[in-house]
C-alpha positions as CSV (number, residue, x, y, z in Angstrom):
1,X,-0.4,0.0,-0.5
2,X,1.6,3.4,-0.2
3,X,1.7,5.1,2.7
4,X,-1.7,7.8,3.2
5,X,-2.0,7.5,-0.7
6,X,-4.0,4.1,-1.1
7,X,-5.7,3.3,-4.6
8,X,-9.3,2.5,-4.9
9,X,-8.9,-1.2,-4.9
10,X,-6.7,-1.0,-1.5
11,X,-9.2,1.4,0.0
12,X,-12.1,-1.1,-1.2
13,X,-9.8,-4.1,0.8
14,X,-9.5,-2.1,3.9
15,X,-13.0,-1.6,4.5
16,X,-13.7,-5.1,4.1
17,X,-11.1,-6.2,6.5
18,X,-11.9,-3.8,8.8
19,X,-15.3,-5.7,8.9
20,X,-12.5,-8.8,10.5
21,X,-10.3,-7.0,11.9
22,X,-8.5,-4.4,13.8
23,X,-6.7,-2.2,10.9
24,X,-3.2,-1.1,12.0
25,X,-3.1,2.9,12.9
26,X,-1.3,3.6,9.4
27,X,-3.9,1.8,7.6
28,X,-7.3,3.2,9.5
29,X,-5.0,6.7,8.4
30,X,-4.4,6.2,5.1
31,X,-8.5,4.9,5.1
32,X,-9.3,8.0,6.5
33,X,-7.1,10.1,4.3
34,X,-8.9,8.2,0.8
35,X,-12.5,8.6,1.9
36,X,-12.3,11.6,3.2
37,X,-11.4,12.7,-0.8
38,X,-13.3,9.8,-2.9
39,X,-16.9,9.5,-3.2
40,X,-17.0,6.8,-4.9
41,X,-15.3,4.9,-2.3
42,X,-17.8,6.0,0.4
43,X,-20.7,4.9,-1.1
44,X,-19.4,1.8,-1.1
45,X,-18.3,2.4,3.0
46,X,-22.1,3.2,2.9
47,X,-22.9,-0.1,1.1
48,X,-21.5,-2.3,3.2
49,X,-23.0,-0.8,6.5
50,X,-26.3,-2.0,5.4
51,X,-25.6,-4.7,3.7
52,X,-24.5,-5.3,8.1
53,X,-27.0,-4.0,9.4
54,X,-29.3,-5.9,6.9
55,X,-27.4,-9.0,7.9
56,X,-27.7,-9.1,11.4
57,X,-31.7,-8.7,11.6
58,X,-32.2,-10.7,8.9
59,X,-29.5,-13.4,11.5
60,X,-32.9,-12.5,14.2
61,X,-35.6,-13.0,12.0
62,X,-37.8,-15.6,13.5
63,X,-41.1,-16.5,11.6
64,X,-42.9,-15.1,14.8
65,X,-41.8,-11.7,13.8
66,X,-43.1,-12.0,9.9
67,X,-46.8,-13.0,11.9
68,X,-47.1,-9.5,13.3
């Protein structure tokens, strides 16, 4: 990864990995800087958050909830 200037590919990889592990200080800093200037990666971050939230709801879904 280029120091504090990741490509969009690297930024999306970091966003995905952030779901699985804690990023290093350098990775977090680079990602924050990239997200500040890249709208496309910001949208990807929001999409990941939406999918994470939807998956959480699905995991807690029961047929009893559907009957209400």
